[in-house]
C-alpha positions as CSV (number, residue, x, y, z in Angstrom):
1,M,-128.5,-20.1,60.9
2,L,-127.7,-17.1,58.7
3,T,-125.4,-16.7,55.8
4,L,-124.4,-13.2,54.6
5,I,-123.4,-12.5,51.0
6,G,-121.9,-9.1,50.3
7,T,-121.9,-7.7,46.8
8,V,-120.6,-4.7,44.9
9,H,-123.9,-3.2,43.6
10,L,-124.2,-3.0,39.7
11,D,-121.5,-5.8,39.5
12,I,-123.4,-7.9,37.0
13,D,-120.5,-10.1,36.4
14,A,-121.3,-11.6,39.7
15,C,-124.6,-12.9,38.4
16,H,-123.5,-16.5,37.7
17,V,-121.2,-16.5,40.7
18,L,-124.1,-15.6,43.1
19,Y,-126.4,-18.2,41.5
20,N,-123.9,-20.9,41.9
21,L,-123.1,-20.1,45.4
22,L,-126.9,-20.0,46.4
23,D,-127.0,-23.5,44.8
24,R,-124.2,-24.7,46.9
25,L,-125.5,-23.2,50.1
26,K,-129.1,-24.7,49.5
27,P,-131.0,-22.1,51.6
28,S,-134.6,-22.5,52.8
29,C,-135.1,-18.7,52.3
30,I,-133.4,-15.9,50.6
31,A,-133.5,-12.3,52.0
32,V,-132.3,-9.5,49.6
33,E,-131.4,-5.9,50.4
34,V,-134.1,-4.3,48.3
35,S,-137.6,-3.1,49.3
36,C,-140.9,-4.4,48.0
37,F,-141.6,-0.8,46.7
38,S,-138.4,-0.6,44.7
39,V,-139.1,-4.0,43.0
40,A,-142.7,-3.0,42.1
41,Y,-141.7,0.6,40.8
42,R,-138.8,-0.7,38.8
43,R,-141.0,-3.3,37.1
44,K,-143.4,-0.6,36.2
45,H,-140.9,2.0,35.0
46,Q,-137.8,0.1,34.0
47,Q,-138.6,-0.1,30.3
48,R,-139.6,3.5,29.9
49,W,-136.5,4.7,31.8
50,L,-134.2,2.7,29.5
51,E,-135.9,4.1,26.3
52,K,-135.6,7.7,27.6
53,L,-131.9,7.0,28.4
54,N,-131.5,5.6,24.9
55,T,-133.0,8.7,23.3
56,I,-130.9,11.1,25.5
57,K,-127.8,9.1,24.7
58,K,-128.3,9.7,21.0
59,R,-128.0,13.4,21.4
60,L,-124.7,13.3,23.3
61,P,-121.3,13.9,21.6
62,E,-119.7,10.9,20.1
63,D,-117.0,10.9,22.7
64,K,-119.5,10.7,25.6
65,K,-121.7,7.8,24.5
66,G,-119.4,5.2,25.6
67,H,-118.4,6.7,28.9
68,F,-118.3,4.2,31.8
69,R,-120.9,6.5,33.6
70,I,-123.5,5.9,31.0
71,E,-123.0,2.0,31.4
72,L,-123.3,2.4,35.2
73,L,-126.5,4.4,34.7
74,Y,-128.0,1.7,32.4
75,R,-127.4,-0.9,35.2
76,Q,-128.7,1.5,37.9
77,L,-132.1,1.9,36.1
78,Q,-132.6,-2.0,35.9
79,M,-133.7,-4.4,38.5
80,P,-130.7,-5.0,40.9
81,F,-128.8,-8.2,39.8
82,E,-129.0,-9.5,43.4
83,W,-132.7,-9.6,43.3
84,E,-133.0,-10.9,39.7
85,T,-130.4,-13.7,40.4
86,A,-132.0,-14.7,43.9
87,Y,-135.6,-14.5,42.7
88,K,-134.7,-16.8,39.7
89,F,-132.9,-19.3,42.0
90,A,-135.7,-19.2,44.6
91,H,-138.3,-19.8,41.9
92,I,-136.6,-22.8,40.6
93,A,-135.7,-24.2,44.0
94,G,-139.3,-23.5,45.2
95,I,-138.3,-21.3,48.3
96,P,-139.1,-17.9,49.4
97,C,-137.3,-14.9,48.1
98,I,-138.0,-11.9,50.3
99,A,-137.4,-8.2,49.8
100,I,-136.5,-7.0,53.2
101,D,-135.3,-3.4,52.9
102,C,-137.6,-0.7,54.3
103,G,-138.2,1.3,51.3
104,E,-137.8,4.7,52.7
105,I,-134.9,5.6,50.4
106,S,-136.5,4.2,47.2
107,R,-139.8,6.0,47.9
108,K,-137.9,9.2,48.1
109,E,-135.5,8.7,45.2
110,L,-137.2,6.6,42.5
111,P,-139.9,8.8,41.6
112,G,-137.5,11.7,41.0
113,W,-135.3,9.8,38.6
114,D,-137.1,11.0,35.6
115,K,-136.5,14.7,36.2
116,E,-133.2,14.6,38.1
117,L,-131.2,11.5,36.8
118,I,-132.4,10.7,33.4
119,T,-131.7,14.1,31.7
120,E,-129.3,15.4,29.2
121,S,-127.9,17.9,31.7
122,N,-127.1,15.2,34.3
123,L,-125.5,12.8,31.6
124,L,-123.3,15.7,30.5
125,L,-122.3,16.3,34.0
126,A,-121.6,12.7,34.8
127,T,-119.5,12.3,31.7
128,A,-117.5,15.5,32.3
129,E,-115.2,13.5,34.5
130,P,-112.2,11.5,32.8
131,D,-113.4,8.2,31.3
132,Q,-112.1,4.9,32.4
133,H,-112.7,1.2,31.6
134,I,-115.6,0.0,33.8
135,N,-113.5,-2.8,35.0
136,E,-111.2,-0.2,36.6
137,Y,-114.1,1.3,38.3
138,F,-115.2,-2.1,39.8
139,S,-111.7,-3.2,40.7
140,R,-111.3,-0.1,42.9
141,H,-114.5,-1.1,44.8
142,Y,-113.4,-4.6,45.0
143,R,-110.2,-3.5,46.8
144,Q,-112.2,-1.1,49.2
145,A,-114.6,-3.9,50.0
146,L,-111.8,-6.5,50.8
147,F,-110.0,-3.8,52.8
148,Y,-112.9,-3.0,55.2
149,L,-114.3,-6.6,55.5
150,A,-110.9,-8.1,56.3
151,N,-109.8,-5.3,58.8
152,R,-112.5,-5.5,61.4
153,D,-110.5,-3.8,64.2
154,R,-109.5,-0.6,62.6
155,P,-111.1,2.6,64.1
156,K,-113.6,4.6,62.2
157,D,-112.1,6.6,59.4
158,K,-113.6,9.3,57.1
159,F,-115.3,6.8,54.9
160,I,-117.0,4.9,57.8
161,K,-118.1,8.1,59.4
162,S,-119.5,9.6,56.1
163,V,-121.6,6.3,55.5
164,F,-122.9,5.3,58.9
165,D,-125.1,8.3,59.7
166,N,-128.4,8.2,61.6
167,Q,-130.4,7.3,58.6
168,W,-128.2,4.3,57.9
169,Y,-128.6,3.2,61.6
170,K,-132.4,3.3,61.3
171,R,-132.3,1.2,58.2
172,E,-129.9,-1.3,59.7
173,K,-132.2,-1.8,62.7
174,I,-135.1,-2.6,60.3
175,L,-132.9,-5.0,58.3
176,G,-131.5,-6.8,61.3
177,K,-134.9,-7.3,62.8
178,R,-136.4,-8.7,59.7
179,L,-133.5,-10.8,59.0
180,L,-133.5,-12.3,62.5
181,S,-137.2,-12.9,62.3
182,L,-136.7,-14.9,59.2
183,S,-134.0,-17.0,60.8
184,L,-136.5,-18.0,63.4
185,K,-138.9,-19.1,60.7
186,Y,-136.7,-20.9,58.3
187,H,-134.0,-23.3,58.8
188,K,-131.3,-21.7,56.7
189,V,-131.6,-18.0,55.6
190,V,-129.2,-16.5,53.1
191,Y,-129.0,-12.7,52.9
192,V,-127.9,-11.0,49.7
193,G,-126.9,-7.3,50.0
194,G,-124.3,-4.6,49.6
195,W,-120.9,-5.4,51.2
196,M,-121.1,-2.4,53.4
197,H,-123.8,-4.1,55.5
198,L,-121.3,-6.8,56.2
199,I,-118.7,-4.6,58.0
200,E,-118.3,-5.7,61.6
201,G,-116.7,-4.0,64.6
202,R,-115.6,-0.5,64.7
203,N,-118.2,0.3,67.2
204,I,-121.0,0.8,64.5
205,F,-124.6,-0.2,64.5
206,N,-124.5,-2.3,61.3
207,L,-126.5,-5.2,60.1
208,A,-123.5,-7.7,60.6
209,N,-123.1,-6.6,64.1
210,I,-126.8,-6.8,64.9
211,V,-127.1,-10.5,63.5
212,K,-123.7,-11.6,64.4
213,M,-124.7,-14.3,67.0
214,A,-126.8,-15.9,64.3
215,V,-124.4,-15.8,61.5
216,K,-122.7,-19.1,60.3
217,E,-120.8,-18.0,57.3
218,R,-119.8,-14.6,55.4
219,F,-119.0,-14.2,51.8
220,L,-118.0,-11.4,49.5
221,L,-118.4,-11.5,45.7
222,T,-116.1,-9.5,43.6
223,G,-116.8,-10.2,39.9
224,K,-116.2,-13.9,39.3
225,I,-114.4,-14.5,42.6
226,V,-116.0,-15.7,45.9
227,H,-114.1,-14.7,49.1
228,K,-114.9,-16.6,52.3
229,L,-114.6,-14.1,55.1
């Protein structure tokens, strides 16, 4: 018996909502879309990353320091809120919280953040686009998530084709296999991960399609709102 919870990554307003939903669902195991490598690597380097970002931020022009891309980068450099919230709940509830992602992407990307992501040139490039309130950024992603999760039978479009490539399929196969394995071991497994993994139909090889027969409920979190799908 699986329950899938979709999130918008970096949407820290959903922390309390996620915790309360987990408390209502009473899982016997929580699986999170993050790899063991990512969790361990972030724990080791997160503080240094944030200190480096603060140092670079001080050198930016005043009109760039409050740019929404800077705030998003701060969130990206910290442990994903999905893992932090699920791990906290699991620790209190006395249940397993398992990182089930394959780690291929994080092994490739995280070690390069120092030289590629957390640099003055990258921050100047990121803040060159027009600024907006961070709520506008997330509102746009909320609408996108609701659209794709509500319209299961629409054909593939440019967005779907750009996301669901061979690397995505390989990753989904691993996630699906691990999630189904946990569902055989534990009575009630709750999966927490990005909303795109919950897209069904459209002839795509996606996590939601792989585990569909074992799924009881699906939810989407958009800020402080819980959507039953």
